[in-house]
N, C-alpha and C positions, 0 to 999 in steps of 0.2 A: 219873951219880948219879940216882935216882930223886927225883922230888917227893913222893913220899909215904912216910909221912903228913906233914901239911903242919901250919903252925903252930895250924891253927883246927881241923884232923880231923884226929884220930889214930885209924885205922884204915887196914888195909891193902888195897891193890888185891882188887876183886871186892867189896868189902863193901856197895855199892849197888848197888840193884836199876835198870834204863835208866831207869826213869822214877820222881823224887822229888816228893813233895805235900809243900808248903814253906809253913806257916802261920809269923806272926811269933811266934809265944808257945811257948815249950816244953812250956812245961803242954798246949797244945792240940793238940802234936806228942804226947803222953804219950797224950792222951784219944784220938786218933785208931788210933794202933798198937794200946792195950788195947781200945777198943772195935771195931775193924774188921779189924785184920789176924789171920791164923792164925799163933801161932808168931812173934810179933816179937820181935827179939834187939836189943839195945840196943847199937849201935856205933860210939856215939861219945856224948860226954858231956864235953867239953874246952869249960870257961867254963860248964857247965851246957848246953848248946845240943845238946839232945837228939835225936839219930839212931838211928832204928829201921829194920830190913829186916825184913818178912816175905812173906804170899802174902794175896792176895786172888780167891777163889773159885781158885787153884791158882798163878796168877800171881805172881812176885814184884814187890813194889814198896817202897818206902822212904819214911819220913817222916821230914823234921831241919825243924827251927825256922831261919830265917835270922837273929832277932833283931829289932830297930827300924830300921827308916831306911834308905836307899840304900847308904850306906857298908857296914854289915853285910851286905845280902844279896849286895851289891858282889862281898865276900870269897869268900862260899860258895858262890853259885853259879858265879863263876870258876874255885874251886875244883874242883867236882863236875863243872863241864862240861870242863876243860880236865885236870884229873889223876886223875880215878875215873871218867871214862869214861861221865858220866850223860848219856842223849840228850834228856830230856824233863823241865822242872820246871814245876811247874804249882802254881803261888802259891795259898793259900787262904788270904784274909786278910778283912780287918776294914774299912769304908771309912764316912766322911761322907756323906750325901746333897747332891747338889747341886742336880738336877734334882728338882722338887719334885711330879714325878707318881711318883715312887717311893715306897718306903714303907718302915719299919724291917722287916727281913729279906727284902728285896727281894735277889735276887742279877744282879751285873750280872759279863759279859765284858768284858775291857779290851779292846778291839780295838787303840787305840794309847793311848800315855800323853804329854800334857803335862804339861812338867816347869818347873822354876825352878831345877834343879841342874846343877852344871856335869860333871857325868860323863862328858858325850859328849862335853868337849874333848880329853879323852884319844888322841881320834882323829884330829887334827888337820883337822878339819873345819869351815871358816867361817861356816858356817850354824848354823841353828838344827837340831839331829837331833832328830826324832819318831819314837820307836821303836815297832816293831807287833808284836802276837803274831804265834805261828805261826797261819797259816791250818787248817792240819791238826787241829791241838788246837781251835781255836774251831769248826770243822764238827763236830767229835766231841762237844765239849762241847754244844752247841745240840741234835744229834741225843738227846744221852744225856739232858738235861734235860727233853727232850719226852717221852722214854718214862716217865720219873720223875714227871713233872706239875709240873715247878718249874723250867720254860724260863728261861733267864740272859736279860736284858736286855743286846744288846751296843751298845756304844759308846766312846768316849772315855772317859778318867779322866785325873784330873790326882793326878801323884806330885810331893811338896813335899820338901823339906828342911826347911822350917819350918812345928812343930806352933802354936805359937803365932803367928800371923804378923800384923804390924800394917800391913801393907798391902792387908789384905781383899779379897785377889784373886775368891774366890766367886761374889758377884755378876758378874765380867763374864766368868767361865768359864759361869756359868748361862745367859747369852746366847747365849754360842758352842755349846750343846748337850751340854757335858761334863757324866756322868753323876754321880760321886761323887770323893773325894778321898781320896788315900791315900800312903803316903810308900815304897813299894817297887818296884813294876811298872818303872817305867821304866829303870832301872838291870839288873833282871833282862832286860829284851828287849834293852837294847845288847849285854849279856853274851851272852846267846843268838846275835845277828847276827853277834856276832864272831867265835863259836865254831863258826858254822855249825851249832848245834843247834836245839832249840825251844821253848817258853814261850808259857803262859797264865798270866794270873790272873784267878782267880774271886773276888769279893769279893761280902762280906752287907754291908747296910747296916745299922750298927749304933748312926748316930746323925745328928741333924739339925741341925748349926752353927746353920741358919738361927732354929731354933725352940728348942731345947735339950733335944730330948726324944732319949732315950740307952736303950740297952739297958744291964743291969750287966755287970761284968767276968765274973762266971759264966758269964753266959749266954752271952759274947761267946767263952768257951773251951769250953764245953760242949755248945751247944745247936745248933750252926751244920750240922747234920747234914743236909742237903739237897744244900749248896755240896759237901761233902766225900765223898757218895755220886756226883754229878757227877762230880769228881774222880778218884774209884776206879774209875768206870765206864770213862773214858777211859786209865786208867794201861797 
């Protein structure tokens, strides 16, 4: 019995390219497909989570939203890796600044992901799971960023299950050299590791939780093009 279509992705085998760019926001997925891809085709719209496949300079590339948070990206990345034959997922998302040497619109390449999530408990390991990115994709992203004049800042990020976190962990994480906070990378990296596939999170700084400085939602949706171009360059 085939595992596809799945409950969350209602398209047939072969609908996705080997590399999927994965923003959280479905509208950002639509923007990327319409702005960058040649002949994009909508291959999934279940629950409004839009997925497109087209080409970039003649090479097949897909882009599909993950929704918000680790449970959501955990579902979509699992199904793409394990049922649809996807080899590489590049998260292209927004993040809150922790390292105050960064600035709005800085691009971060997440080498590893601290997390407060229990997502890793499913693997039966009693210690702390500290998932890392694919070095292959990281190296390619750093080289592509340099060529494009927007080299990412590599380092650790923090993936949180909690947006309004009353434990206020960011000051402690700043002391540990963590660059920024977001809500998806750790689960993506764990699914990639378990499936023996590749993953990388590229994150554009959209706000500073320490100062309240932030970019509007429309900017997060439509203007993070440098990060998108890096992801497309390594797809």
